C-alpha positions in Angstrom: -51.1 63.2 7.6 -47.7 61.7 7.7 -44.4 63.2 6.8 -43.3 61.6 3.5 -39.6 61.0 2.7 -39.6 63.9 0.3 -40.8 66.3 3.0 -38.4 64.9 5.5 -35.6 65.5 3.0 -36.6 69.2 3.0 -36.5 69.4 6.8 -33.4 67.5 7.4 -30.8 66.7 4.8 -29.7 63.1 5.2 -33.0 61.5 6.4 -34.5 61.0 2.9 -33.6 58.2 0.6 -31.3 60.3 -1.7 -29.1 61.8 1.1 -25.4 60.9 1.1 -24.7 59.4 4.5 -21.5 59.7 6.4 -21.1 56.2 7.7 -19.2 53.8 5.4 -17.9 56.8 3.4 -16.2 58.2 6.5 -14.3 54.9 6.5 -12.8 55.8 3.1 -12.9 59.5 3.1 -11.9 60.9 6.4 -8.4 61.0 7.8 -8.9 59.6 11.2 -6.8 60.4 14.1 -4.1 58.0 15.1 -3.9 56.5 18.7 -0.7 55.7 20.4 0.1 52.9 22.9 3.2 51.3 24.2 3.8 47.4 24.0 1.1 45.2 25.3 0.0 47.7 28.0 -3.5 49.4 27.5 -1.9 52.8 28.2 -5.0 54.7 27.2 -8.3 53.2 28.8 -10.2 56.1 27.2 -9.1 55.0 23.7 -12.1 53.5 21.9 -10.0 51.7 19.3 -12.4 51.2 16.5 -15.3 50.8 18.9 -15.5 47.0 19.3 -14.7 44.5 21.9 -12.0 42.4 20.2 -8.2 42.5 20.5 -5.2 41.7 18.4 -2.4 40.3 20.5 1.0 40.1 18.6 4.6 39.1 19.0 7.5 40.1 16.8 10.2 37.4 16.0 13.7 37.8 14.5 14.6 35.7 11.4 16.1 33.0 13.6 13.1 32.5 15.7 14.1 34.6 18.7 11.9 37.4 20.0 12.7 40.9 19.0 14.7 42.5 22.0 13.9 46.1 21.3 10.9 48.2 20.4 9.4 48.4 17.0 6.8 50.7 15.5 3.5 48.8 14.7 0.7 50.3 12.7 -2.9 48.9 12.4 -5.2 50.0 9.6 -8.7 48.9 8.6 -8.5 47.4 5.2 -11.2 49.7 3.8 -9.7 52.8 5.0 -10.7 53.1 8.5 -8.9 54.7 11.5 -5.2 54.0 11.8 -3.6 53.3 15.2 0.0 53.0 16.0 2.2 51.9 19.0 5.6 50.7 19.9 6.0 47.1 20.9 7.6 46.5 24.2 11.2 45.4 24.7 10.3 41.7 24.1 8.4 42.4 20.8 4.8 42.2 22.2 2.0 44.5 21.2 -1.7 44.7 21.4 -4.6 46.6 19.7 -7.8 46.6 21.8 -11.5 47.6 21.3 -11.6 46.6 17.7 -14.7 45.8 15.6 -14.9 42.8 13.4 -13.4 43.2 9.9 -10.1 42.9 7.9 -7.0 44.8 9.1 -3.5 45.3 7.9 -0.6 45.3 10.4 2.7 47.0 9.5 5.8 46.4 11.6 8.9 48.6 11.2 11.8 47.3 13.3 14.5 49.5 11.8 16.9 49.6 8.8 18.2 46.0 9.3 14.8 44.4 8.5 12.2 44.6 5.8 9.0 46.2 6.8 6.6 43.4 7.6 3.0 43.6 6.5 0.4 41.0 7.8 -3.3 40.7 7.1 -5.5 40.1 10.2 -9.2 39.1 9.9 -11.6 39.4 13.0 -14.7 37.4 12.0 -17.5 37.8 14.6 -21.1 37.0 14.6 -23.8 39.2 16.2 -22.8 40.1 19.7 -24.7 40.8 22.8 -24.0 43.4 25.4 -21.4 42.1 28.0 -19.6 39.9 25.4 -15.9 39.9 26.0 -14.9 39.7 22.4 -12.2 37.8 20.6 -8.5 37.8 21.1 -6.7 37.2 17.8 -3.1 36.0 18.1 -0.6 37.3 15.4 3.1 36.3 15.1 5.2 38.4 12.9 8.5 37.1 11.6 10.9 39.7 10.4 13.0 39.3 7.3 16.6 40.6 7.1 17.0 43.4 4.6 19.4 42.7 1.9 22.3 45.1 1.4 22.4 44.9 -2.4 20.1 46.8 -4.6 18.8 43.8 -6.2 18.0 43.2 -9.8 15.1 45.2 -11.5 11.9 43.2 -11.6 12.7 41.2 -8.6 9.5 39.4 -7.5 8.4 38.8 -3.9 6.5 35.6 -3.9 4.8 36.5 -0.6 2.9 39.2 -2.2 1.5 37.1 -5.1 4.2 38.0 -7.8 4.2 41.8 -7.1 7.6 43.3 -8.0 9.3 45.0 -5.1 9.4 48.5 -6.6 5.6 48.3 -6.9 5.3 47.3 -3.4 7.4 50.2 -2.2 5.3 52.6 -4.3 2.2 51.1 -2.7 3.7 51.7 0.8 4.5 55.3 -0.2 1.0 55.9 -1.4 -0.5 54.6 1.9 1.8 56.9 3.7 0.9 59.9 1.5 -2.8 59.1 2.0 -2.4 59.0 5.8 -0.6 62.3 5.6 -3.7 63.8 3.9 -2.1 64.1 0.4 -4.6 62.2 -1.7 -3.5 63.4 -4.9 0.1 62.3 -4.3 -1.2 58.9 -3.2 -3.1 58.6 -6.5 0.2 59.5 -8.5 2.1 56.9 -6.5 -0.6 54.1 -7.0 -0.8 54.8 -10.7 3.0 54.4 -10.9 2.8 51.1 -9.0 0.2 49.9 -11.5 2.3 50.8 -14.3 4.8 48.4 -12.9 2.3 45.8 -12.1 -1.1 46.2 -13.6 -2.5 43.2 -11.9 -1.7 44.7 -8.4 -5.2 44.3 -7.1 -4.6 45.7 -3.6 -3.3 49.0 -5.3 -6.3 49.1 -7.6 -8.6 48.9 -4.5 -6.5 51.6 -2.8 -6.8 53.7 -5.9 -10.5 53.5 -5.8 -10.5 54.5 -2.1 -8.4 57.6 -2.8 -10.7 58.6 -5.6 -13.6 58.1 -3.2 -11.8 60.4 -0.7 -11.9 63.0 -3.5 -15.5 62.3 -4.4 -14.4 61.4 -8.0 -16.9 58.6 -8.1 -16.5 57.6 -11.8 -12.7 57.2 -11.4 -13.3 55.3 -8.2 -15.8 53.0 -10.0 -13.3 52.4 -12.8 -10.5 51.4 -10.5 -12.8 49.1 -8.3 -14.1 47.4 -11.4 -10.6 46.6 -12.5 -9.8 45.3 -9.0 -12.9 43.0 -9.0 -11.9 41.7 -12.5 -8.6 40.5 -10.9 -10.2 39.2 -7.7 -13.9 38.7 -8.0 -14.1 37.0 -4.6 -12.4 40.0 -2.8 -14.6 41.4 -0.2 -13.3 45.1 0.2 -13.3 46.0 -3.6 -16.9 44.6 -3.8 -18.0 46.7 -0.7 -16.3 49.7 -1.9 -17.8 49.4 -5.4 -21.2 49.1 -3.9 -20.7 52.3 -2.0 -19.6 54.1 -5.0 -22.6 53.0 -7.0 -24.8 54.4 -4.1 -23.0 57.8 -4.6 -23.8 57.6 -8.3 -27.5 56.8 -7.5 -27.3 53.5 -9.3 -29.3 51.7 -6.7 -30.2 48.6 -8.4 -26.6 47.7 -9.2 -25.4 48.9 -5.9 -27.8 46.6 -4.2 -26.6 43.7 -6.3 -22.9 44.4 -5.4 -23.7 44.9 -1.8 -25.8 41.7 -1.6 -22.6 39.9 -2.7 -20.6 41.7 -0.1 -23.0 40.7 2.6 -22.8 37.1 1.6 -19.1 37.2 1.7 -18.9 38.7 5.1 -22.2 38.7 7.1 -20.3 39.9 10.1 -19.5 43.2 8.6 -21.8 45.9 10.0 -20.9 48.3 7.2 -21.9 45.9 4.5 -25.2 45.2 6.2 -25.9 48.9 6.7 -24.9 49.9 3.1 -27.2 46.9 1.7 -30.0 48.2 3.8 -29.4 51.7 2.6 -29.6 50.5 -1.1 -32.9 48.6 -0.4 -34.4 51.6 1.0 -33.5 53.7 -2.0 -35.1 51.1 -4.1 -38.3 51.3 -2.0 -37.9 47.9 -0.5 -38.6 49.1 3.0 -39.2 45.7 4.8 -35.9 44.1 3.7 -34.1 47.4 4.1 -35.3 47.6 7.7 -34.2 44.1 8.3 -30.5 44.7 7.1 -30.5 48.1 8.9 -31.4 46.4 12.1 -28.8 43.6 11.5 -26.1 46.3 11.0 -27.0 47.7 14.4 -27.1 44.4 16.1 -23.5 43.8 14.8 -21.9 47.3 14.9 -24.0 48.9 17.7 -23.1 52.6 18.2 -20.6 52.4 15.1 -23.6 52.5 12.7 -25.4 55.4 14.1 -26.5 56.5 10.6 -28.6 53.3 10.4 -31.1 55.0 12.8 -31.6 57.8 10.3 -32.5 55.4 7.5 -34.7 53.4 9.9 -36.5 56.7 10.6 -37.1 57.1 6.9 -38.4 53.6 6.7 -40.8 54.1 9.5 -42.1 57.4 7.9 -43.0 55.6 4.7 -44.6 52.9 6.9 -46.6 55.6 8.6 -45.3 54.9 12.0 -44.2 58.4 13.2 -43.7 57.2 16.9 -41.0 54.7 15.8 -39.5 57.3 13.3 -39.2 59.9 16.1 -37.6 57.2 18.5 -34.9 56.3 15.9 -34.0 60.0 15.3 -33.8 60.5 19.1 -31.4 57.5 19.2 -29.4 58.9 16.5 -28.9 62.3 18.3 -28.1 60.6 21.4 -25.2 58.9 19.5 -24.3 61.9 17.5 -25.3 65.0 19.5 -22.9 67.2 17.5 -24.6 66.4 14.1 -24.5 69.4 11.8 -28.3 69.2 11.2 -29.3 68.5 14.9 -31.6 71.3 15.2 -33.4 70.3 11.9 -33.8 66.8 13.3 -35.2 68.1 16.5 -37.9 69.9 14.5 -38.6 66.7 12.6 -38.8 64.8 16.0 -41.3 67.4 17.3 -43.4 67.1 14.1 -43.5 63.3 14.3 -44.4 63.3 18.0 -47.2 65.7 17.3 -48.4 63.4 14.5 -48.2 60.4 16.9 -50.2 62.2 19.6 -53.0 63.2 17.1 -53.7 59.7 15.8 
């Protein structure tokens, strides 16, 4: 007799269909450690970056076109709330971030009081990769803008941010800083203030949803993300985040619909493939769920360790205890410190026993 998903849930929380997974939500919930580098030199070969094989290579220029001739602080943040890294550029304005997975990132450059904080969006679009691939090098040129000495008139619009008033932009930056410091409630307050000034500030709405997700206030997160999608129905990250929230609310049918759109918009996103596979498994569509879970692993590799747990659940439902045990063993190899590791070992032992008795 094979172990069902229900019995597996009793043995090991997280392996059944209704278990809340850490992957994907970790991206938007956890405060990740920051890593420091200096300039374009890979000062810490042990730094995994975000676990990929790609690199952002950047240069900072002054308003007149000359290279920056001193160091500036550069931050890199995954656009769906992943790990933040920071470094100082070198004395010629060069910097690099290595070992990055595919996805959308936000670069923030602070060159001092004389210049406005520069914010650049960087996309790394990669297809399925094979072992040994060297990855992509994405060049980025950041041109600084001189800071005006006058206070400016209320309601001044910065055209480079799609008509968002500068005070709203500043509140958004403060909110991001508050979130990075671990003060989610302060970040939410600042984001709401920004949205009072500019209700159509889609990036702030997405960030508001992310912060509510961090606090596990799923209904409020859903409301913010729905508002973001009304303003930008083609935007990838609000769509992905909304799908994740619907999964948490156990609205699996609508979650699958949202995540399917996310996968179509960016098929190179391992997180989107994984979350879509997760939704399909919860709907009992094991064959398609298996396919998307495997695709997430082919793209993200070790970064989507949780996919192995869901594949184990799929193989249990398909009555293949040997494959289920192998997937759980792979998971423990990747996450040896899992809180429920002893329970998983017991499940593996039971599955191996079933396989040998066939």
